[in-house]
VOGU-3710 file (C-alpha; in Angstrom, 3 decimals, decimal comma):
1> xxxxxxxxxx> -11,370/-28,075/32,130  -11,768/-25,292/29,554  -12,242/-25,657/25,812  -8,605/-24,855/24,933  -7,315/-27,407/27,451  -9,609/-30,120/26,065  -8,572/-29,475/22,452  -4,864/-29,237/23,315  -5,084/-32,570/25,183  -6,585/-34,229/22,098
11> xxxxxxxxxx> -3,902/-32,742/19,845  -1,151/-33,800/22,256  -2,409/-37,414/22,177  -2,336/-37,393/18,348  1,225/-35,972/18,329  2,408/-38,657/20,770  0,623/-41,416/18,856  2,131/-40,336/15,513  5,567/-39,791/17,041  5,950/-36,278/15,597
21> xxxxxxxxxx> 8,910/-34,110/16,607  8,834/-30,345/17,157  9,556/-29,331/13,545  7,039/-31,822/12,210  4,311/-30,450/14,473  5,082/-26,942/13,214  4,631/-28,128/9,633  1,399/-29,933/10,522  -0,122/-26,891/12,233  0,922/-24,640/9,346
31> xxxxxxxxxx> -0,762/-26,941/6,825  -3,844/-27,311/9,029  -4,238/-23,531/9,365  -3,884/-23,210/5,592  -6,573/-25,831/4,923  -8,857/-24,159/7,458  -8,380/-20,810/5,727  -6,793/-19,201/8,772  -4,476/-16,240/8,276  -2,698/-14,009/10,816
41> xxxxxxxxxx> -4,211/-10,586/11,361  -2,407/-7,785/9,576  -0,919/-5,340/12,041  -0,083/-1,782/11,091  3,123/-0,373/12,519  2,576/2,415/15,029  5,330/4,397/13,346  7,221/4,211/10,073  11,008/4,273/10,138  12,293/7,587/8,787
51> xxxxxxxxxx> 14,954/10,242/9,216  14,146/12,837/11,843  14,848/16,489/11,068  18,367/16,468/12,529  19,286/13,298/10,636  17,806/14,634/7,409  19,888/17,816/7,634  23,036/15,841/8,433  22,379/13,475/5,544  21,944/16,219/2,927
61> xxxxxxxxxx> 24,852/18,250/4,325  27,263/15,312/4,087  25,965/14,404/0,638  26,939/17,879/-0,600  30,273/17,582/1,181  30,896/14,469/-0,900  30,265/16,484/-4,072  27,690/18,866/-5,505  26,548/16,093/-7,832  26,006/13,533/-5,055
71> xxxxxxxxxx> 24,300/16,190/-2,943  21,846/17,064/-5,702  21,145/13,399/-6,408  20,344/12,689/-2,767  18,271/15,859/-2,423  16,261/14,955/-5,533  15,742/11,386/-4,337  14,610/12,628/-0,943  12,356/15,504/-2,003  10,582/13,719/-4,851
81> xxxxxxxxxx> 9,877/10,571/-2,846  10,888/8,509/-5,877  11,331/4,797/-5,666  14,891/3,876/-6,670  13,565/2,119/-9,776  11,861/5,404/-10,753  14,839/7,587/-9,872  17,317/5,772/-12,115  14,937/6,169/-15,076  14,572/9,966/-14,743
91> xxxxxxxxxx> 15,560/11,917/-17,832  16,203/15,580/-18,542  13,054/15,650/-20,682  11,005/14,674/-17,612  11,699/17,981/-15,853  9,402/20,948/-16,496  10,913/24,100/-15,039  7,936/26,238/-16,074  5,564/24,068/-14,042  8,142/22,891/-11,492
101> xxxxxxxxxx> 7,233/19,269/-12,100  9,072/16,021/-12,628  7,153/13,427/-14,633  7,693/9,821/-13,660  6,833/7,658/-16,657  7,790/4,283/-15,261  6,155/4,189/-11,854  5,052/1,007/-10,108  2,815/-0,930/-12,440  4,025/1,191/-15,364
111> xxxxxxxxxx> 1,915/4,136/-14,203  2,732/7,761/-14,946  2,554/10,563/-12,383  3,720/14,147/-11,963  5,632/15,200/-8,856  5,939/18,885/-7,885  9,353/20,142/-6,782  10,400/23,149/-4,711  11,680/26,252/-6,459  15,120/25,844/-4,894
121> xxxxxxxxxx> 15,472/22,290/-6,201  14,256/23,376/-9,645  16,958/26,057/-9,786  19,687/23,609/-8,816  18,515/21,064/-11,396  18,516/23,767/-14,073  22,145/24,611/-13,271  22,994/20,901/-13,290  21,346/20,277/-16,684  22,834/23,411/-18,310
131> xxxxxxxxxx> 22,101/23,366/-22,051  21,402/19,666/-22,365  18,056/18,831/-23,944  17,860/15,087/-23,424  19,477/12,156/-21,682  19,602/10,759/-18,145  18,978/13,371/-15,454  21,907/11,924/-13,509  24,440/10,144/-15,690  26,826/7,561/-14,268
141> xxxxxxxxxx> 30,502/7,982/-15,116  30,738/4,335/-16,119  29,220/2,652/-19,162  26,361/2,338/-19,942  26,271/5,685/-18,051  23,186/4,702/-16,121  22,970/4,166/-12,373  21,726/0,857/-11,025  19,483/0,416/-8,008  22,362/-1,229/-6,182
151> xxxxxxxxxx> 24,699/1,706/-6,847  22,179/4,249/-5,550  21,758/2,112/-2,444  25,530/2,116/-1,942  25,685/5,905/-2,256  22,848/6,384/0,264  24,522/4,077/2,776  27,937/5,699/2,298  26,544/9,205/2,875  24,632/8,057/5,970
161> xxxxxxxxxx> 27,757/6,403/7,359  29,817/9,583/6,921  26,998/11,581/8,491  27,237/9,260/11,522  23,529/8,392/11,412  23,110/5,419/13,716  20,269/3,564/12,031  19,918/1,399/8,968  19,634/3,781/6,011  18,376/2,663/2,614
171> xxxxxxxxxx> 16,840/4,572/-0,332  13,209/3,729/0,507  13,709/5,259/3,959  14,077/8,628/2,219  10,656/8,022/0,660  9,254/7,328/4,139  10,838/10,567/5,328  9,239/12,872/2,749  5,840/11,142/3,089  5,802/11,672/6,845
181> xxxxxxxxxx> 6,992/15,255/6,467  4,234/16,133/3,972  1,567/14,727/6,293  3,052/16,631/9,225  2,925/19,834/7,181  -0,786/19,346/6,589  -0,994/17,763/3,130  -4,075/15,558/2,832  -3,615/11,820/2,770  -5,179/11,535/-0,707
191> xxxxxxxxxx> -2,708/14,136/-1,981  0,233/12,276/-0,432  -1,092/9,091/-2,032  -0,987/10,791/-5,437  2,469/12,277/-4,742  3,904/8,859/-3,881  2,007/6,967/-6,586  0,371/4,497/-4,216  -2,253/2,257/-5,795  -4,054/1,738/-2,481
201> xxxxxxxxxx> -4,595/4,557/0,019  -4,206/1,987/2,807  -0,479/1,967/1,998  -0,336/5,743/2,463  -2,234/5,456/5,739  0,772/3,676/7,221  2,425/7,089/7,353  -0,614/8,649/9,021  -1,034/6,097/11,811  1,023/8,294/14,095
211> xxxxxxxxxx> 1,159/11,812/12,694  4,111/13,300/14,550  2,991/16,908/14,362  -0,494/16,095/15,655  0,918/13,932/18,401  3,302/16,687/19,483  0,499/19,270/19,484  -1,718/17,106/21,660  1,179/16,313/23,941  1,836/20,030/24,425
221> xxxxxxxxxx> -1,853/20,646/25,105  -1,985/18,203/27,998  1,456/18,831/29,423  1,410/22,590/29,987  1,666/23,276/33,706  -1,826/24,761/34,066  -3,434/21,814/32,312  -1,409/19,330/34,350  -2,502/21,062/37,534  -6,146/20,919/36,468
231> xxxxxxxxxx> -5,964/17,252/35,564  -4,246/16,514/38,863  -7,035/18,216/40,801  -9,708/16,321/38,876  -7,864/13,078/39,512  -7,616/13,795/43,246  -11,258/14,742/43,734  -13,060/12,810/40,992  -10,818/9,805/40,312  -8,816/8,416/37,391
241> xxxxxxxxxx> -11,794/7,856/35,108  -12,920/11,495/35,366  -9,346/12,687/34,784  -9,047/10,519/31,660  -12,346/11,893/30,356  -11,192/15,478/31,004  -7,914/14,784/29,217  -9,819/13,557/26,148  -11,941/16,713/26,139  -8,857/18,920/26,317
251> xx> -7,390/17,222/23,259  -10,375/18,120/21,070
//
């Protein structure tokens, strides 16, 4: 009898002796693991949920169909990678058109950061602001004229529903989308960390676990017909191990 069988037999005898039911045994094991200092291993997701390119285009297109104001709000939320709590605090004074930057003063942990914006978005924001010098960047029509996190979430979900995007859409998913896109375009992980305002780079690395662009490039490298033919020949004459080794070399 193996070690696990011996231990489980001893535990089973204790459970029977004490007359514990299923839920009680769960509570006992949970407490025992806690006292022993045992914690489950943290597992990183192989991919982060995001909008793909087609969904992103549909989302922005339907947002602008709703109204120019809603479209610009959703585009700003998406392109800046703002957390909703940061987005609702944005003010006109936070936008620098000369430097094409939006300053986030109330980031997570009260930290300040500057986020670059594309020239096209800067132009649209300038038209939106007009001659105003101060105040909320996006003002609600209802008193106290400030959007809530819940309201922004409702707008995001409503736009996604009209765009017929068949996945659960929420504001933070837009943040996932821009983070993944920037990594795919070649921005360094430390730069993306700064862009998003992550305290720990390990959080940013979640987006880099499966870099879509790199994965696609490597897939193309090993699936062209000539490469497939070569790998097939190696597999036939040298075996699976040699073919796997050759495939790894071709990826480098």
